[in-house]
C-alpha positions as CSV (number, residue, x, y, z in Angstrom):
1,X,-17.4,-34.1,-36.8
2,X,-19.9,-32.5,-39.2
3,X,-20.2,-29.2,-38.6
4,X,-24.4,-28.7,-36.7
5,X,-26.1,-26.3,-39.3
6,X,-28.0,-22.9,-37.7
7,X,-30.3,-20.5,-38.3
8,X,-28.8,-18.7,-41.2
9,X,-30.5,-15.5,-38.5
10,X,-27.9,-17.5,-35.9
11,X,-24.3,-17.3,-35.5
12,X,-21.4,-19.8,-33.7
13,X,-20.7,-17.5,-30.6
14,X,-17.2,-18.7,-29.2
15,X,-15.6,-19.2,-26.1
16,X,-12.1,-19.7,-25.8
17,X,-9.8,-22.7,-27.5
18,X,-9.0,-26.4,-26.3
19,X,-6.6,-29.7,-26.3
20,X,-10.0,-31.9,-28.5
21,X,-8.5,-34.2,-26.0
22,X,-10.1,-33.4,-23.2
23,X,-13.6,-32.5,-25.2
24,X,-16.1,-34.6,-25.9
25,X,-19.0,-33.9,-28.2
26,X,-21.4,-37.1,-26.2
27,X,-20.2,-35.8,-22.9
28,X,-21.7,-34.7,-19.2
29,X,-23.7,-31.8,-20.4
30,X,-22.3,-28.2,-19.5
31,X,-23.2,-26.7,-16.5
32,X,-23.0,-23.3,-17.1
33,X,-25.3,-21.5,-19.6
34,X,-24.9,-20.2,-22.8
35,X,-24.7,-16.8,-24.0
36,X,-28.2,-15.0,-25.4
37,X,-30.2,-16.3,-22.7
38,X,-32.3,-19.3,-24.8
39,X,-30.2,-22.2,-23.0
40,X,-28.5,-23.4,-26.6
41,X,-26.2,-25.9,-26.0
42,X,-22.6,-25.7,-25.5
43,X,-20.0,-27.5,-27.7
44,X,-16.9,-27.8,-29.6
45,X,-16.3,-27.7,-32.8
46,X,-13.0,-29.6,-34.1
47,X,-9.7,-29.8,-35.8
48,X,-7.6,-32.4,-35.6
49,X,-5.9,-32.3,-32.2
50,X,-7.8,-28.2,-31.3
51,X,-11.4,-27.3,-30.4
52,X,-13.0,-24.2,-29.7
53,X,-15.7,-23.8,-27.3
54,X,-18.4,-22.4,-28.4
55,X,-22.9,-22.1,-28.4
56,X,-25.2,-21.2,-31.2
57,X,-25.8,-17.5,-31.1
58,X,-29.0,-16.0,-30.8
59,X,-27.1,-12.6,-32.1
60,X,-24.1,-11.0,-33.5
61,X,-23.2,-8.6,-30.9
62,X,-23.4,-8.2,-27.7
63,X,-23.5,-5.4,-25.1
64,X,-20.7,-5.6,-22.2
65,X,-23.0,-5.6,-20.0
66,X,-22.9,-8.0,-16.6
67,X,-25.9,-10.8,-17.5
68,X,-23.3,-11.5,-20.7
69,X,-20.1,-10.7,-19.4
70,X,-20.9,-13.3,-16.6
71,X,-21.5,-16.1,-19.3
72,X,-19.1,-16.0,-20.9
73,X,-16.8,-16.1,-18.2
74,X,-19.0,-18.6,-16.1
75,X,-18.1,-21.0,-19.9
76,X,-14.8,-20.8,-19.8
77,X,-14.2,-21.5,-16.1
78,X,-16.3,-24.4,-16.6
79,X,-14.3,-25.2,-19.7
80,X,-10.8,-25.1,-17.4
81,X,-11.8,-27.1,-14.9
82,X,-11.4,-29.9,-17.7
83,X,-8.4,-28.7,-19.4
84,X,-5.8,-25.6,-20.6
85,X,-7.9,-22.8,-22.2
86,X,-6.7,-19.9,-24.5
87,X,-10.2,-16.8,-24.0
88,X,-11.4,-15.7,-26.8
89,X,-12.0,-12.2,-26.7
90,X,-15.7,-11.5,-25.1
91,X,-18.6,-11.0,-27.8
92,X,-16.4,-12.6,-30.9
93,X,-19.6,-14.3,-33.3
94,X,-19.0,-16.2,-36.2
95,X,-20.8,-16.6,-39.0
96,X,-20.8,-20.6,-38.6
97,X,-19.0,-23.5,-37.2
98,X,-17.4,-23.8,-40.4
99,X,-15.5,-20.6,-39.9
100,X,-14.4,-21.2,-36.5
101,X,-13.0,-24.0,-37.4
102,X,-11.2,-22.5,-40.8
103,X,-10.6,-19.2,-39.6
104,X,-9.7,-19.7,-36.3
105,X,-8.6,-23.2,-35.8
106,X,-6.7,-24.2,-38.8
107,X,-5.6,-20.8,-39.6
108,X,-4.0,-19.8,-36.9
109,X,-3.4,-24.3,-35.6
110,X,0.8,-23.1,-35.2
111,X,-0.1,-19.9,-32.7
112,X,-2.5,-21.6,-30.7
113,X,-0.1,-24.2,-30.2
114,X,2.4,-22.6,-29.0
115,X,0.0,-20.3,-26.7
116,X,-1.8,-23.6,-25.6
117,X,1.7,-24.8,-24.5
118,X,2.6,-21.7,-22.6
119,X,-0.4,-21.6,-20.2
120,X,-0.3,-25.5,-20.0
121,X,-0.5,-26.3,-15.8
122,X,-0.7,-22.7,-15.3
123,X,-3.3,-20.5,-14.2
124,X,-3.9,-16.9,-13.5
125,X,-4.4,-15.4,-10.2
126,X,-4.8,-11.8,-9.2
127,X,-4.8,-9.4,-6.8
128,X,-6.0,-5.7,-5.8
129,X,-4.3,-4.1,-2.6
130,X,-6.2,-0.9,-1.4
131,X,-4.9,1.7,1.0
132,X,-6.4,2.2,4.2
133,X,-7.4,6.2,3.8
134,X,-6.3,7.0,7.3
135,X,-3.7,5.1,8.2
136,X,-2.4,6.3,4.1
137,X,-2.8,9.9,5.0
138,X,-1.3,9.8,8.4
139,X,1.2,8.0,7.2
140,X,2.3,10.5,4.2
141,X,2.3,13.1,7.2
142,X,4.7,11.4,9.0
143,X,7.1,10.4,6.5
144,X,7.5,14.6,5.2
145,X,8.6,17.4,7.6
146,X,7.3,19.6,5.0
147,X,3.2,18.2,4.5
148,X,3.2,18.3,8.5
149,X,4.8,21.5,9.4
150,X,2.3,22.9,6.4
151,X,-1.0,20.5,7.3
152,X,0.1,22.1,11.4
153,X,0.4,25.5,10.3
154,X,-3.1,25.9,8.8
155,X,-5.0,23.5,11.8
156,X,-7.5,26.1,13.3
157,X,-7.6,28.4,10.6
158,X,-10.5,29.2,8.0
159,X,-10.4,28.3,4.3
160,X,-10.5,31.3,3.7
161,X,-7.3,33.1,5.4
162,X,-5.8,29.4,4.6
163,X,-6.9,28.6,0.5
164,X,-3.5,29.0,-1.0
165,X,-2.0,26.9,1.6
166,X,-4.3,24.4,1.2
167,X,-3.9,24.4,-2.8
168,X,-0.5,23.6,-2.0
169,X,-0.6,20.6,0.4
170,X,-2.9,19.0,-1.9
171,X,-0.3,18.9,-4.6
172,X,2.1,18.3,-2.3
173,X,0.3,15.0,-0.6
174,X,-1.0,14.4,-4.5
175,X,2.9,13.8,-5.2
176,X,3.4,11.6,-2.1
177,X,1.3,10.0,-2.6
178,X,2.3,9.0,-6.1
179,X,5.8,8.6,-4.7
180,X,4.5,5.8,-2.1
181,X,2.1,4.3,-4.0
182,X,5.0,3.5,-6.5
183,X,7.0,2.3,-4.1
184,X,4.6,0.1,-2.0
185,X,3.5,-1.4,-5.9
186,X,6.8,-2.3,-6.7
187,X,7.7,-3.8,-2.7
188,X,4.8,-6.1,-3.5
189,X,5.2,-7.4,-6.9
190,X,9.4,-7.9,-5.9
191,X,7.4,-9.7,-3.2
192,X,4.9,-11.6,-5.5
193,X,7.3,-12.4,-9.0
194,X,9.3,-15.2,-7.3
195,X,6.8,-17.7,-8.3
196,X,5.2,-16.3,-10.7
197,X,6.1,-17.3,-14.4
198,X,4.8,-13.5,-15.3
199,X,3.3,-10.7,-14.3
200,X,1.0,-8.0,-15.6
201,X,0.3,-5.1,-13.8
202,X,-2.8,-3.4,-14.7
203,X,-5.0,0.4,-14.5
204,X,-4.9,1.4,-10.9
205,X,-8.9,1.9,-10.7
206,X,-8.8,4.2,-7.8
207,X,-7.0,6.6,-5.9
208,X,-6.5,4.6,-3.0
209,X,-5.8,1.6,-5.3
210,X,-2.3,0.8,-5.0
211,X,-1.7,-2.4,-7.4
212,X,-4.0,-3.9,-9.8
213,X,-2.1,-7.1,-11.0
214,X,-2.6,-10.5,-12.1
215,X,-0.1,-13.4,-12.2
216,X,0.4,-16.1,-14.1
217,X,1.1,-19.1,-11.8
218,X,2.1,-23.2,-12.9
219,X,-0.1,-25.3,-10.7
220,X,2.9,-26.7,-8.9
221,X,3.5,-23.0,-7.5
222,X,0.3,-22.3,-5.9
223,X,0.7,-23.1,-2.4
224,X,3.5,-20.6,-2.5
225,X,2.2,-17.7,-4.5
226,X,-1.0,-17.8,-2.2
227,X,1.4,-18.3,0.9
228,X,3.3,-14.6,-0.7
229,X,0.2,-13.5,-0.4
230,X,-0.9,-14.3,3.1
231,X,2.0,-13.5,4.9
232,X,2.1,-9.6,2.9
233,X,-1.5,-9.6,4.3
234,X,-0.1,-10.3,7.7
235,X,2.3,-7.6,7.3
236,X,0.3,-5.1,6.2
237,X,-2.7,-5.7,8.4
238,X,-4.6,-2.5,9.2
239,X,-3.0,-0.3,6.2
240,X,-3.6,-2.4,3.7
241,X,-6.3,-4.1,2.4
242,X,-5.5,-7.4,0.0
243,X,-8.4,-8.7,-2.6
244,X,-7.1,-11.9,-3.9
245,X,-8.9,-14.2,-7.0
246,X,-8.4,-17.3,-8.9
247,X,-7.3,-19.3,-10.0
248,X,-9.3,-18.3,-13.3
249,X,-8.4,-18.7,-17.0
250,X,-5.5,-16.0,-18.2
251,X,-7.5,-13.8,-19.2
252,X,-4.9,-11.0,-18.4
253,X,-1.7,-13.0,-20.2
254,X,-3.9,-14.7,-23.6
255,X,-7.1,-13.1,-25.6
256,X,-7.6,-14.2,-28.8
257,X,-8.7,-11.7,-31.3
258,X,-10.1,-13.5,-34.4
259,X,-10.7,-11.1,-37.3
260,X,-13.3,-13.2,-39.6
261,X,-13.6,-11.3,-43.1
262,X,-10.1,-11.6,-43.6
């Protein structure tokens, strides 16, 4: 397949790598809009049995804003509807189709096949778990005699009169919250690990977030994972809020970074 000539001021934006057999240059048009806002055609660059999903890029660099990141994700998600995908890091721009072919597909041919074998038939499922704030602090007080006694001792007294006790209460509560978060997160992970091939725990983003995790799951086991999440949701109704998303491309398990200059 010959390279498509590109304007000297443009490059080739790379979204993901796929097995070429599921993609054809003359297939139905892509619904997802390419990055850059010009409506450039989403297409493939092929080397043997591998292909990169790309589009002509009007820019060499992209800000990490909603419009750009959404365009990047939607193309990858549409590719995922046709085949297993290896997401490429956001903002990856080559100078030409030929550079994509030589420095990504040819150079990393063996590694790409290994990664495709690993994600074949698998999807990413994401779960964020949050506490109900009122229930959280009520539970902490019930579980700690020291916190409960200190809380009761300062009740009804002025902040000035109980300044140091309030500092102590805040410190004890923070320590209890961290211990409780660890216990809760581990219990949730323990329940969800069996149907998953791999789990990735990411940084919690707020003080009421218990868990921020991604799971790589065989499509044949997705129903079982869904059932486990639903069971957790029922068990913790009113005290924990579960935000469950997927199936997604394996963003947390594959993130190809290409070094064009090497």
